VEXNUBA-502291 format. One line per 8 residues: their letters; for each residue x, y, z negated of N, C-alpha, C. Coordinates in steps of 0.2 Angstrom, whole numbers, always signed. Example, Ala and Ser with C-alpha at 12.3 -4.5 7.8 and 13.67 -1.06 7.14 Angstrom:
BEGIN
as) +66/-28/-39/+62/-22/-39/+66/-16/-39; +64/-11/-35/+68/-5/-36/+64/+0/-39 $
This chain:
BEGIN
mgssaiqv) +81/-161/+704/+82/-164/+697/+88/-169/+697; +93/-168/+693/+99/-173/+693/+97/-180/+691; +102/-184/+692/+101/-191/+690/+100/-192/+683; +104/-189/+679/+103/-190/+671/+96/-187/+669; +94/-181/+672/+87/-178/+670/+82/-183/+672; +82/-186/+678/+77/-191/+680/+77/-197/+675; +82/-199/+673/+82/-205/+669/+80/-203/+662; +82/-197/+660/+79/-195/+653/+71/-195/+654 $
fiilvyig) +69/-192/+659/+62/-191/+660/+58/-198/+660; +61/-203/+664/+58/-209/+664/+58/-213/+657; +63/-212/+654/+63/-215/+647/+58/-212/+642; +58/-205/+643/+53/-202/+638/+46/-204/+640; +44/-204/+647/+38/-206/+649/+36/-213/+647; +41/-217/+647/+40/-224/+646/+38/-225/+638; +42/-222/+634/+41/-222/+627/+34/-219/+625; +33/-213/+629/+26/-210/+627/+20/-215/+629 $
vlfgiswy) +21/-219/+635/+16/-223/+637/+15/-229/+632; +21/-232/+630/+20/-237/+625/+17/-235/+618; +19/-229/+616/+16/-227/+610/+8/-225/+611; +7/-223/+617/+0/-221/+619/-4/-227/+619; -2/-233/+621/-5/-239/+621/-6/-241/+614; -1/-241/+610/-2/-243/+603/-7/-239/+599; -7/-232/+600/-13/-228/+597/-19/-230/+600; -20/-231/+606/-26/-233/+609/-29/-239/+606 $
vkrraaas) -25/-244/+604/-28/-250/+601/-27/-250/+594; -25/-245/+591/-24/-244/+583/-31/-246/+580; -37/-243/+582/-43/-245/+579/-45/-252/+579; -43/-256/+584/-45/-263/+584/-40/-266/+579; -34/-264/+579/-29/-267/+575/-31/-266/+567; -34/-260/+566/-35/-258/+559/-41/-261/+556; -45/-265/+560/-51/-268/+558/-51/-273/+552; -45/-277/+552/-44/-281/+547/-36/-284/+547 $
aeayvlas) -34/-287/+542/-27/-290/+542/-27/-295/+548; -32/-299/+549/-32/-304/+554/-31/-300/+561; -35/-295/+562/-34/-291/+568/-27/-288/+569; -24/-286/+564/-17/-284/+565/-12/-289/+566; -12/-295/+563/-7/-300/+564/-9/-305/+569; -16/-306/+571/-18/-311/+576/-23/-309/+581; -23/-302/+581/-28/-299/+586/-35/-302/+586; -37/-303/+579/-44/-306/+578/-45/-313/+581 $
rklpttlv) -39/-316/+583/-40/-323/+587/-44/-322/+593; -43/-316/+597/-47/-315/+603/-43/-314/+609; -37/-315/+609/-33/-314/+615/-35/-318/+621; -37/-315/+627/-38/-319/+633/-32/-322/+636; -33/-326/+641/-27/-330/+644/-22/-325/+647; -24/-319/+650/-19/-315/+652/-15/-312/+647; -17/-310/+641/-13/-307/+636/-9/-313/+632; -12/-319/+632/-7/-324/+629/-1/-325/+634 $
mvsivgla) -3/-325/+641/+2/-326/+646/+8/-321/+645; +6/-314/+645/+11/-309/+645/+14/-309/+638; +11/-311/+633/+14/-311/+627/+20/-316/+626; +19/-322/+629/+24/-327/+629/+30/-325/+633; +28/-322/+639/+33/-320/+644/+37/-314/+641; +33/-309/+638/+37/-304/+635/+41/-306/+629; +39/-311/+625/+43/-313/+620/+50/-317/+623; +49/-321/+628/+54/-325/+630/+59/-321/+635 $
vggastig) +56/-317/+639/+60/-313/+644/+62/-306/+641; +67/-306/+636/+69/-300/+633/+76/-299/+635; +80/-297/+630/+87/-295/+631/+91/-301/+633; +90/-307/+629/+94/-313/+631/+93/-316/+638; +87/-315/+640/+85/-318/+646/+86/-314/+652; +89/-308/+651/+90/-303/+657/+98/-301/+656; +99/-297/+651/+106/-294/+649/+110/-300/+648; +108/-305/+643/+112/-310/+641/+113/-315/+647 $
vaeqaykv) +108/-316/+651/+110/-321/+657/+115/-318/+662; +114/-311/+663/+119/-308/+667/+126/-308/+664; +126/-307/+658/+133/-307/+654/+136/-314/+655; +132/-319/+655/+134/-326/+656/+136/-327/+663; +132/-325/+668/+133/-326/+675/+139/-322/+677; +141/-317/+674/+147/-313/+676/+153/-317/+675; +152/-322/+670/+158/-326/+668/+158/-333/+672; +152/-336/+672/+152/-343/+675/+148/-344/+681 $
glsagwyt) +143/-339/+683/+140/-340/+689/+132/-340/+689; +129/-342/+694/+122/-342/+695/+118/-347/+690; +122/-352/+688/+119/-357/+684/+117/-355/+677; +119/-349/+675/+117/-346/+669/+109/-344/+669; +106/-344/+675/+99/-343/+675/+95/-348/+672; +98/-354/+671/+94/-360/+668/+92/-358/+661; +95/-353/+658/+93/-351/+651/+86/-349/+651; +84/-344/+656/+77/-342/+656/+73/-347/+658 $
aawgigai) +75/-351/+663/+71/-357/+666/+69/-362/+660; +74/-363/+656/+73/-367/+650/+68/-364/+645; +67/-358/+644/+62/-354/+641/+55/-356/+644; +55/-356/+651/+49/-357/+654/+47/-365/+653; +51/-369/+654/+50/-376/+653/+47/-377/+646; +50/-374/+641/+48/-375/+634/+41/-372/+633; +39/-367/+636/+32/-364/+636/+27/-369/+639; +29/-372/+644/+25/-376/+648/+24/-383/+643 $
vmgltvak) +29/-385/+640/+28/-391/+636/+24/-389/+630; +25/-383/+627/+21/-381/+622/+13/-381/+624; +12/-378/+630/+5/-377/+632/+2/-384/+633; +6/-389/+635/+3/-395/+637/+2/-400/+631; +6/-398/+625/+6/-403/+620/+2/-399/+614; +6/-395/+610/+3/-393/+603/+0/-386/+603; +0/-382/+608/-3/-376/+608/-11/-377/+606; -14/-382/+609/-21/-383/+608/-22/-385/+600 $
kyrqlnit) -17/-389/+598/-18/-392/+591/-17/-386/+586; -12/-382/+587/-11/-376/+583/-17/-372/+582; -20/-371/+588/-26/-366/+588/-32/-370/+584; -33/-376/+585/-38/-380/+581/-37/-380/+574; -31/-380/+571/-30/-380/+564/-32/-373/+561; -32/-368/+564/-35/-362/+562/-30/-359/+556; -24/-360/+557/-19/-357/+552/-16/-351/+554; -12/-347/+550/-9/-341/+551/-2/-342/+552 $
tvpeller) +1/-346/+549/+9/-347/+549/+11/-354/+549; +17/-356/+551/+19/-362/+551/+20/-365/+543; +23/-360/+539/+24/-362/+532/+17/-364/+529; +11/-361/+531/+5/-362/+529/+3/-370/+530; +5/-372/+536/+4/-379/+538/+8/-384/+533; +14/-381/+532/+19/-385/+527/+16/-386/+520; +13/-381/+518/+10/-381/+511/+4/-385/+511; +0/-384/+516/-7/-388/+517/-6/-395/+517 $
yydrrsmi) -1/-398/+521/+0/-405/+521/+6/-408/+518; +10/-404/+515/+16/-406/+512/+16/-403/+504; +21/-399/+503/+21/-396/+496/+24/-389/+496; +24/-385/+491/+26/-378/+490/+33/-377/+492; +37/-382/+490/+44/-381/+491/+46/-381/+498; +42/-385/+502/+43/-386/+509/+41/-379/+512; +35/-376/+510/+33/-370/+512/+39/-364/+511; +42/-364/+505/+47/-359/+503/+53/-360/+508 $
agigcqvl) +55/-366/+509/+61/-367/+513/+59/-365/+520; +53/-367/+522/+51/-365/+529/+51/-358/+530; +49/-354/+525/+48/-347/+526/+56/-344/+527; +60/-346/+523/+67/-344/+523/+70/-345/+530; +69/-351/+532/+72/-353/+539/+69/-349/+545; +62/-349/+545/+59/-345/+550/+61/-338/+550; +61/-335/+544/+62/-327/+544/+69/-326/+546; +74/-330/+544/+81/-329/+546/+82/-330/+554 $
vqlvimsl) +79/-335/+557/+80/-336/+564/+77/-331/+568; +71/-328/+566/+68/-323/+569/+72/-316/+569; +75/-315/+563/+79/-309/+562/+85/-309/+566; +88/-315/+567/+94/-316/+571/+92/-314/+579; +86/-317/+581/+84/-316/+588/+82/-309/+589; +79/-306/+584/+77/-299/+585/+83/-295/+585; +88/-296/+581/+94/-292/+581/+98/-292/+588; +97/-297/+592/+100/-298/+599/+96/-293/+603 $
qyvaggai) +90/-291/+602/+86/-287/+606/+89/-280/+605; +91/-278/+599/+94/-272/+597/+101/-271/+601; +105/-277/+602/+111/-277/+605/+110/-275/+613; +105/-279/+616/+103/-278/+623/+100/-271/+624; +96/-269/+619/+93/-262/+620/+98/-257/+620; +103/-257/+615/+108/-252/+615/+112/-252/+621; +114/-258/+624/+118/-258/+630/+114/-255/+636; +108/-256/+637/+104/-253/+642/+104/-246/+642 $
laallpti) +102/-243/+636/+102/-236/+635/+108/-233/+636; +114/-236/+634/+120/-233/+635/+122/-233/+642; +120/-238/+646/+122/-238/+653/+117/-233/+657; +111/-232/+654/+106/-228/+658/+108/-221/+657; +110/-219/+651/+111/-212/+649/+118/-212/+645; +124/-213/+648/+130/-213/+644/+132/-207/+641; +129/-201/+644/+131/-194/+640/+127/-193/+634; +121/-197/+633/+117/-196/+628/+117/-202/+623 $
ftpltgml) +118/-208/+625/+118/-214/+621/+125/-217/+621; +127/-219/+615/+132/-225/+614/+128/-231/+613; +132/-237/+613/+128/-243/+611/+125/-243/+604; +128/-239/+599/+125/-239/+593/+119/-234/+592; +119/-228/+595/+114/-224/+595/+108/-227/+600; +110/-231/+605/+105/-235/+609/+101/-240/+604; +105/-243/+600/+102/-248/+595/+97/-244/+591; +99/-239/+588/+95/-235/+583/+89/-233/+587 $
tsalvfig) +89/-230/+593/+83/-228/+596/+79/-234/+598; +82/-240/+600/+78/-246/+601/+74/-248/+595; +77/-247/+589/+74/-249/+583/+68/-245/+581; +69/-238/+582/+64/-234/+581/+58/-235/+585; +58/-237/+591/+53/-239/+595/+50/-246/+593; +54/-251/+592/+52/-257/+590/+47/-257/+584; +50/-254/+579/+47/-253/+573/+40/-249/+573; +41/-243/+577/+35/-239/+578/+29/-242/+581 $
itliggmw) +30/-245/+586/+25/-248/+590/+21/-254/+586; +26/-258/+583/+23/-264/+579/+19/-261/+573; +22/-256/+570/+18/-253/+564/+11/-250/+566; +11/-247/+571/+4/-244/+573/-1/-249/+575; +1/-254/+579/-5/-258/+582/-4/-265/+581; +1/-268/+578/+1/-275/+577/+1/-279/+583; -2/-285/+583/-2/-289/+589/-6/-286/+595; -11/-283/+593/-15/-279/+599/-10/-275/+603 $
sasqsnvl) -6/-271/+599/-1/-266/+602/+4/-270/+606; +7/-276/+603/+12/-279/+607/+9/-283/+613; +3/-286/+613/+1/-289/+618/-2/-284/+624; -5/-279/+622/-7/-274/+627/-1/-271/+631; +4/-269/+627/+10/-266/+630/+14/-271/+634; +13/-277/+633/+16/-282/+637/+14/-282/+644; +7/-280/+645/+5/-280/+652/+9/-275/+656; +10/-270/+653/+14/-265/+657/+22/-267/+657 $
nvtlqyig) +24/-269/+652/+31/-271/+651/+33/-277/+656; +29/-282/+656/+31/-288/+660/+30/-286/+668; +24/-283/+669/+23/-281/+676/+29/-277/+679; +31/-271/+676/+36/-267/+678/+43/-271/+678; +44/-275/+673/+50/-279/+673/+51/-283/+679; +46/-287/+681/+47/-291/+686/+48/-287/+693; +44/-282/+693/+44/-278/+699/+51/-275/+700; +53/-272/+694/+60/-268/+694/+66/-273/+696 $
itvaafli) +66/-279/+693/+72/-283/+694/+72/-286/+701; +66/-287/+703/+65/-290/+710/+67/-285/+715; +65/-279/+715/+67/-273/+719/+74/-272/+719; +77/-272/+713/+84/-270/+712/+88/-276/+715; +86/-282/+715/+90/-287/+718/+90/-287/+725; +84/-285/+728/+84/-284/+736/+88/-278/+738; +88/-273/+734/+92/-267/+736/+99/-268/+735; +101/-272/+730/+108/-273/+729/+111/-278/+734 $
lgmtggid) +107/-283/+735/+109/-288/+740/+110/-284/+747; +106/-280/+749/+106/-276/+755/+113/-271/+755; +114/-268/+749/+120/-264/+749/+127/-268/+749; +127/-275/+747/+133/-279/+747/+133/-283/+754; +128/-282/+758/+129/-286/+765/+125/-292/+765; +122/-294/+760/+118/-300/+760/+121/-306/+756; +117/-311/+755/+120/-317/+751/+126/-320/+754; +127/-320/+760/+133/-323/+763/+139/-319/+761 $
vvaikaps) +139/-313/+761/+144/-309/+759/+146/-310/+752; +140/-310/+748/+141/-312/+741/+145/-318/+740; +143/-323/+744/+146/-330/+743/+153/-330/+745; +155/-326/+750/+162/-325/+752/+167/-322/+747; +164/-317/+744/+168/-313/+739/+167/-316/+732; +163/-321/+731/+162/-324/+724/+169/-326/+721; +169/-324/+714/+176/-325/+710/+178/-333/+710; +173/-337/+711/+175/-344/+711/+170/-348/+715 $
ltsldfvs) +172/-355/+716/+168/-359/+721/+161/-361/+717; +161/-360/+711/+155/-362/+707/+150/-356/+706; +152/-350/+708/+148/-344/+706/+141/-344/+709; +140/-347/+714/+133/-348/+717/+130/-355/+717; +133/-359/+713/+131/-366/+712/+126/-366/+706; +120/-369/+707/+115/-369/+702/+116/-373/+696; +122/-377/+696/+123/-382/+690/+130/-381/+688; +135/-381/+692/+142/-382/+690/+145/-377/+685 $
gvgpmtiv) +142/-370/+686/+145/-365/+682/+145/-367/+674; +139/-368/+672/+138/-369/+665/+138/-377/+663; +137/-381/+669/+137/-388/+668/+131/-391/+666; +130/-397/+668/+123/-400/+667/+122/-401/+660; +127/-403/+656/+126/-404/+648/+123/-398/+645; +126/-392/+647/+124/-385/+644/+116/-384/+646; +115/-386/+652/+108/-384/+655/+103/-389/+651; +105/-395/+650/+100/-400/+646/+100/-397/+639 $
twivvlvt) +105/-395/+636/+105/-392/+629/+101/-386/+629; +101/-382/+633/+96/-376/+633/+89/-378/+633; +88/-383/+638/+81/-385/+638/+79/-389/+632; +83/-393/+629/+81/-396/+622/+80/-391/+617; +85/-386/+616/+84/-381/+611/+77/-377/+612; +76/-375/+618/+70/-370/+619/+64/-374/+619; +63/-380/+621/+57/-384/+620/+56/-385/+612; +62/-386/+609/+61/-386/+601/+58/-380/+598 $
vnlslqai) +61/-374/+601/+59/-368/+598/+52/-366/+600; +50/-368/+606/+43/-367/+608/+38/-371/+604; +40/-376/+601/+35/-381/+597/+35/-378/+590; +39/-374/+588/+39/-373/+580/+41/-366/+578; +43/-361/+582/+45/-354/+580/+39/-350/+579; +38/-347/+573/+32/-343/+571/+30/-338/+576; +35/-334/+579/+33/-329/+584/+29/-332/+589; +31/-338/+592/+28/-341/+597/+21/-344/+595 $
iqislgak) +21/-347/+589/+15/-350/+587/+10/-345/+585; +12/-339/+583/+7/-334/+582/+3/-331/+588; +7/-332/+594/+3/-330/+600/-2/-335/+601; +0/-342/+600/-5/-347/+602/-11/-346/+597; -10/-345/+590/-15/-344/+586/-20/-338/+587; -17/-333/+591/-21/-327/+592/-26/-328/+598; -25/-334/+602/-29/-335/+608/-37/-336/+606; -41/-334/+610/-48/-334/+608/-51/-341/+607 $
dvrtarkg) -48/-346/+611/-50/-353/+610/-44/-358/+612; -45/-364/+611/-39/-369/+613/-38/-369/+620; -43/-369/+624/-41/-369/+632/-37/-363/+634; -39/-357/+631/-35/-351/+632/-28/-351/+630; -27/-354/+624/-20/-355/+622/-16/-359/+627; -19/-365/+629/-15/-369/+633/-14/-366/+640; -19/-363/+643/-18/-360/+650/-13/-354/+649; -13/-350/+644/-9/-345/+644/-1/-347/+643 $
fvigglvm) +0/-352/+640/+7/-354/+639/+9/-358/+645; +5/-362/+649/+7/-365/+655/+9/-360/+660; +4/-355/+661/+5/-350/+667/+11/-346/+665; +12/-344/+659/+17/-340/+656/+24/-343/+658; +24/-350/+656/+30/-354/+658/+32/-354/+665; +27/-355/+669/+28/-355/+677/+31/-348/+679; +28/-343/+676/+30/-336/+678/+37/-335/+676; +40/-338/+671/+47/-337/+668/+52/-340/+673 $
lpvgfvaa) +50/-346/+676/+55/-350/+679/+60/-346/+684; +58/-342/+688/+63/-339/+693/+67/-333/+690; +64/-329/+685/+67/-323/+684/+74/-323/+681; +76/-328/+678/+83/-329/+675/+88/-329/+681; +86/-333/+686/+91/-334/+692/+92/-327/+696; +87/-323/+696/+88/-316/+699/+93/-312/+695; +92/-312/+688/+96/-309/+683/+103/-312/+684; +104/-318/+685/+110/-322/+685/+114/-320/+692 $
llgviase) +110/-319/+697/+113/-317/+704/+116/-310/+703; +112/-306/+700/+115/-299/+699/+121/-299/+695; +121/-303/+690/+128/-304/+686/+134/-306/+690; +132/-311/+695/+138/-313/+699/+140/-307/+704; +135/-303/+706/+137/-298/+711/+141/-292/+707; +139/-291/+700/+143/-287/+696/+150/-289/+695; +151/-296/+694/+158/-298/+693/+162/-297/+700; +159/-296/+705/+163/-295/+712/+164/-287/+712 $
iypgippt) +159/-283/+710/+160/-276/+711/+164/-273/+706; +163/-275/+699/+166/-272/+694/+170/-277/+689; +175/-280/+692/+179/-284/+688/+182/-281/+682; +182/-285/+677/+186/-282/+671/+181/-278/+666; +175/-277/+668/+171/-273/+663/+168/-278/+657; +166/-275/+652/+163/-279/+647/+157/-283/+650; +156/-290/+649/+151/-293/+653/+144/-291/+650; +143/-289/+644/+137/-287/+642/+134/-281/+646 $
talprlim) +138/-277/+649/+136/-271/+652/+135/-272/+660; +136/-279/+662/+136/-280/+669/+130/-278/+673; +124/-280/+670/+118/-279/+673/+116/-272/+673; +116/-268/+667/+115/-261/+667/+119/-257/+672; +126/-259/+672/+131/-255/+676/+129/-256/+684; +127/-262/+686/+125/-263/+693/+119/-259/+695; +114/-260/+691/+108/-256/+692/+109/-249/+693; +113/-246/+689/+115/-239/+689/+117/-237/+695 $
slnpwvag) +120/-241/+700/+122/-239/+706/+117/-238/+711; +110/-239/+709/+105/-238/+714/+102/-231/+714; +98/-229/+718/+94/-223/+718/+92/-221/+710; +93/-215/+708/+91/-213/+701/+84/-215/+699; +79/-215/+703/+72/-216/+701/+72/-224/+701; +74/-228/+705/+74/-235/+705/+78/-238/+699; +84/-235/+698/+88/-237/+693/+85/-236/+686; +82/-230/+685/+79/-228/+679/+73/-232/+678 $
itlaslwa) +69/-233/+682/+63/-237/+681/+65/-244/+680; +70/-247/+683/+72/-254/+682/+75/-255/+675; +79/-251/+673/+82/-251/+667/+78/-250/+661; +73/-245/+662/+68/-244/+657/+63/-250/+656; +62/-253/+662/+58/-259/+661/+61/-265/+658; +68/-266/+659/+72/-271/+655/+72/-269/+648; +73/-262/+647/+73/-260/+640/+66/-262/+636; +61/-261/+640/+54/-262/+638/+53/-269/+636 $
advstacn) +57/-274/+640/+57/-281/+639/+59/-282/+632; +64/-279/+630/+67/-279/+623/+61/-277/+618; +58/-272/+620/+52/-269/+615/+47/-275/+614; +45/-278/+620/+40/-283/+619/+42/-289/+615; +49/-291/+616/+51/-297/+612/+52/-295/+605; +55/-289/+604/+56/-287/+597/+49/-286/+593; +44/-283/+596/+38/-282/+593/+35/-289/+590; +35/-294/+594/+32/-300/+592/+36/-303/+587 $
lllsaatl) +43/-303/+587/+47/-306/+582/+46/-302/+575; +46/-296/+576/+45/-292/+570/+39/-293/+566; +33/-293/+570/+27/-294/+567/+26/-301/+564; +29/-306/+567/+29/-313/+564/+33/-314/+558; +39/-310/+558/+43/-311/+552/+39/-307/+546; +36/-301/+548/+32/-298/+542/+26/-302/+540; +23/-305/+545/+17/-310/+543/+19/-315/+538; +25/-318/+540/+28/-323/+535/+29/-321/+528 $
yshdihkr) +31/-315/+527/+32/-312/+521/+26/-310/+517; +21/-306/+521/+15/-304/+518/+10/-310/+516; +10/-315/+521/+5/-320/+520/+7/-326/+516; +14/-328/+516/+16/-333/+513/+20/-332/+507; +23/-326/+506/+26/-324/+500/+22/-319/+495; +21/-313/+498/+18/-308/+494/+11/-311/+492; +7/-313/+496/+0/-315/+495/+0/-321/+491; +4/-325/+492/+4/-332/+488/+7/-332/+481 $
fidpgmdd) +13/-328/+480/+16/-328/+474/+16/-321/+470; +16/-316/+474/+16/-309/+470/+9/-306/+468; +5/-306/+473/-2/-303/+472/-7/-307/+475; -9/-313/+473/-14/-318/+476/-21/-314/+477; -22/-309/+472/-29/-306/+473/-30/-300/+477; -24/-299/+481/-25/-292/+485/-30/-293/+490; -33/-287/+491/-39/-287/+496/-36/-286/+503; -40/-286/+508/-38/-286/+515/-34/-279/+517 $
rkymrvtr) -36/-274/+514/-33/-267/+515/-26/-267/+513; -25/-270/+507/-18/-270/+504/-14/-275/+508; -17/-281/+510/-13/-286/+514/-10/-282/+520; -14/-278/+523/-12/-275/+529/-6/-270/+528; -7/-266/+522/-2/-262/+520/+5/-265/+519; +4/-271/+515/+10/-275/+514/+14/-277/+520; +10/-279/+525/+12/-282/+531/+16/-276/+535; +13/-270/+535/+16/-264/+538/+23/-262/+535 $
vsvlllgl) +23/-262/+528/+29/-260/+525/+34/-266/+526; +32/-272/+527/+37/-277/+529/+40/-276/+536; +35/-274/+540/+38/-273/+547/+43/-267/+547; +42/-262/+543/+47/-257/+542/+54/-259/+539; +53/-263/+534/+60/-265/+530/+63/-270/+534; +60/-275/+537/+63/-280/+540/+66/-278/+547; +63/-273/+550/+66/-270/+556/+72/-266/+554; +73/-263/+549/+79/-260/+547/+84/-265/+545 $
ltlgfalt) +82/-270/+542/+87/-275/+540/+91/-278/+546; +87/-279/+552/+90/-282/+557/+96/-278/+561; +96/-271/+559/+101/-267/+562/+108/-269/+559; +108/-271/+553/+114/-274/+550/+117/-280/+554; +112/-285/+556/+114/-291/+560/+116/-289/+566; +113/-284/+570/+115/-282/+576/+122/-279/+577; +124/-276/+572/+131/-273/+572/+136/-278/+571; +135/-285/+570/+140/-290/+569/+139/-295/+574 $
isgiistl) +135/-294/+579/+134/-300/+584/+138/-299/+590; +141/-304/+593/+144/-304/+599/+142/-310/+603; +141/-310/+610/+139/-316/+613/+132/-318/+612; +128/-315/+616/+121/-315/+615/+118/-322/+615; +119/-326/+621/+116/-332/+621/+120/-337/+616; +126/-337/+615/+129/-342/+611/+127/-341/+604; +126/-335/+602/+123/-333/+595/+116/-336/+594; +112/-335/+600/+105/-337/+599/+105/-345/+599 $
maglslma) +109/-348/+603/+108/-356/+603/+109/-359/+596; +114/-356/+592/+116/-359/+586/+110/-358/+581; +108/-352/+581/+102/-350/+576/+96/-354/+578; +94/-355/+584/+88/-358/+586/+88/-365/+584; +94/-368/+583/+94/-376/+582/+91/-377/+576; +90/-373/+571/+86/-374/+565/+79/-376/+566; +77/-374/+572/+70/-376/+573/+68/-383/+574; +74/-387/+575/+73/-394/+576/+69/-398/+570 $
afsvivlm) +70/-395/+564/+67/-398/+558/+59/-397/+559; +58/-391/+560/+51/-389/+561/+47/-393/+566; +51/-394/+572/+48/-398/+577/+46/-405/+575; +51/-408/+572/+50/-415/+570/+44/-415/+565; +44/-410/+560/+38/-410/+555/+31/-409/+559; +31/-405/+564/+25/-403/+567/+23/-409/+571; +27/-412/+575/+25/-417/+580/+23/-423/+576; +26/-425/+570/+24/-431/+566/+17/-429/+563 $
tmyapqyc) +17/-423/+560/+10/-421/+557/+4/-422/+562; +5/-419/+568/+0/-419/+573/-2/-425/+576; +4/-429/+577/+3/-435/+581/+3/-442/+577; +6/-442/+571/+7/-448/+567/+6/-446/+560; +1/-443/+558/+0/-441/+551/+0/-447/+546; -2/-453/+548/-2/-459/+544/+5/-461/+542; +10/-459/+545/+17/-461/+544/+21/-456/+540; +17/-450/+538/+21/-444/+535/+20/-444/+527 $
srqaafwt) +26/-443/+524/+26/-443/+517/+26/-435/+515; +23/-434/+509/+22/-427/+507/+29/-424/+505; +34/-428/+504/+41/-426/+502/+46/-425/+508; +43/-428/+514/+48/-428/+519/+50/-421/+522; +45/-416/+522/+46/-410/+525/+52/-406/+522; +52/-405/+515/+57/-401/+512/+64/-404/+513; +65/-411/+513/+71/-413/+514/+74/-413/+521; +69/-413/+526/+70/-412/+533/+73/-405/+534 $
ilasvivl) +70/-400/+531/+72/-393/+532/+79/-392/+529; +80/-395/+523/+86/-394/+520/+92/-398/+524; +90/-403/+527/+95/-407/+531/+97/-403/+537; +92/-399/+540/+94/-395/+546/+99/-389/+544; +98/-387/+538/+102/-381/+536/+109/-384/+534; +110/-390/+531/+116/-393/+530/+120/-395/+536; +116/-397/+541/+119/-399/+548/+122/-393/+551; +118/-388/+551/+121/-382/+555/+127/-379/+551 $
aawmffpa) +127/-379/+544/+132/-376/+540/+139/-381/+542; +138/-387/+542/+143/-392/+543/+146/-391/+550; +142/-390/+555/+144/-389/+562/+148/-382/+562; +146/-377/+559/+149/-371/+559/+156/-370/+556; +157/-374/+550/+163/-373/+546/+167/-379/+546; +165/-385/+549/+169/-391/+549/+170/-394/+556; +174/-391/+560/+175/-393/+567/+175/-401/+568; +177/-405/+563/+178/-412/+564/+172/-415/+565 $
vrvlphvi) +166/-412/+563/+159/-416/+563/+156/-415/+570; +160/-411/+574/+157/-409/+581/+158/-415/+586; +155/-420/+585/+156/-426/+589/+151/-426/+595; +146/-422/+594/+140/-422/+600/+141/-415/+604; +138/-415/+610/+140/-409/+614/+137/-402/+611; +132/-403/+607/+129/-396/+604/+126/-398/+597; +125/-393/+593/+122/-394/+586/+115/-397/+587; +111/-395/+592/+104/-396/+593/+103/-404/+593 $
yaewlvcg) +108/-408/+596/+107/-415/+596/+108/-418/+589; +113/-415/+585/+114/-417/+578/+108/-416/+574; +105/-410/+575/+99/-408/+571/+93/-413/+573; +92/-415/+579/+87/-419/+580/+88/-426/+577; +94/-429/+578/+95/-435/+575/+95/-435/+568; +98/-430/+564/+98/-430/+557/+91/-429/+555; +87/-424/+557/+81/-422/+555/+76/-428/+556; +76/-431/+562/+72/-436/+563/+73/-442/+559 $
gvfcgisl) +79/-444/+558/+81/-449/+553/+79/-448/+546; +80/-442/+543/+78/-440/+537/+71/-440/+536; +67/-437/+540/+60/-437/+540/+57/-444/+540; +59/-448/+545/+56/-455/+545/+59/-459/+539; +65/-458/+537/+68/-462/+531/+64/-461/+525; +63/-455/+523/+59/-453/+517/+52/-455/+518; +49/-455/+524/+42/-457/+524/+41/-464/+523; +46/-468/+525/+46/-475/+524/+47/-477/+517 $
vskkaist) +51/-474/+513/+52/-475/+506/+47/-473/+502; +45/-466/+503/+40/-463/+499/+33/-466/+500; +29/-466/+495/+22/-468/+496/+17/-463/+495; +19/-457/+495/+15/-451/+494/+13/-448/+501; +8/-451/+504/+6/-449/+511/+2/-442/+511; +3/-439/+516/+0/-432/+517/-8/-433/+518; -12/-428/+516/-19/-428/+518/-20/-427/+525; -25/-430/+528/-26/-430/+535/-32/-425/+536 $
eglvsaqq) -34/-422/+531/-40/-417/+532/-38/-411/+537; -43/-411/+542/-41/-405/+547/-37/-408/+553; -34/-414/+552/-30/-416/+557/-34/-420/+562; -39/-423/+560/-43/-428/+565/-45/-424/+571; -49/-418/+570/-51/-414/+575/-45/-411/+579; -39/-410/+576/-34/-407/+580/-30/-412/+584; -32/-419/+583/-29/-424/+588/-34/-426/+593; -40/-423/+593/-44/-424/+599/-43/-420/+605 $
């Protein structure tokens, strides 16, 4: 069997297994709308752990890190480590509190404790950010399939195939499908990239030879390539995201109890810490072996130099990591629409069956919408960092609501979200305002100032109903 035939076989088997898992859990997902979007709030620690790892360690944390490392060196691995730190912080702080509130979405929290306009603004920002992140999975998925099977896939047709699988798996089984398939995805991804790293290091003569041939003195430095300020910025951004992004919160809300939510996030965060540095090392090696190639193709191109079976399984597992990330994002974006827009404003009286049908249609339409975003994106990590900075507003609101509700005004949430949008727009279109190292710092300063300022001036305090137990 030729190498192309082997890789086609591996991809087809992988797709078949993923869809098989989805059909296997379809009955559980179809039991109710809550079963579809939150796995009936019965996820055990293992499934919470693989869900957060699967969400975080997708295209940006592998292909994107290798792309960055191809240009700046090993320190690019801090991006994935920052995801892990964010998940640990989430587990140790608000994962338990979210689970105790028994909500379905972040905008639901905004409406419950603030007002309707806060909820509407929250829906818009959350959906936009999640569609941007998801579109990056299309870009990475297209790059992997094009490298794996260049005679069959271009980056564009690779994106289309990835979209078909992302949407199909989510449509069939919802959160049960996403979480169960992540057991396979995460296991094979970690095994695949670790084995690939050992084999490629052996082929190149070991780490000492890699160090000698490194393009620059900082290629194997853990800090100097991207610099300490960028590393701190990544950590700040991703802690912010873990505290407030709907896709992440939805995993916490699906846990069977508060202890499970906390353990799943902490263990998942610890599991994430090393994998980015492995991907970054491979990016450095690719820069030595294949100078001048498009950086996005660095990791797939390097892995393709291995034995066809090893290369096929490794790249298929990296592509499946995209599947796991995209499924969670797509489901959470659809949940935001069906739960917070359709059910709230269009058809308040719809029954559970229609609620599930609306959610599934939303999965399909939002999945197709992200293809348009994917065709216009370049620079995976830089694009991601800008979009994720909008989560600072939600983090300020969530932290104040959960830890200091007596100081929160009902009017503060809306203006804080609006301020976050204005800050990002000003940062993007008016370079003169860029006096801080990254937009995330401006977001935290402005959003924190706006929230606290309005809460001091306004006398309309939020209700603390349901928050007393959440603070215990």
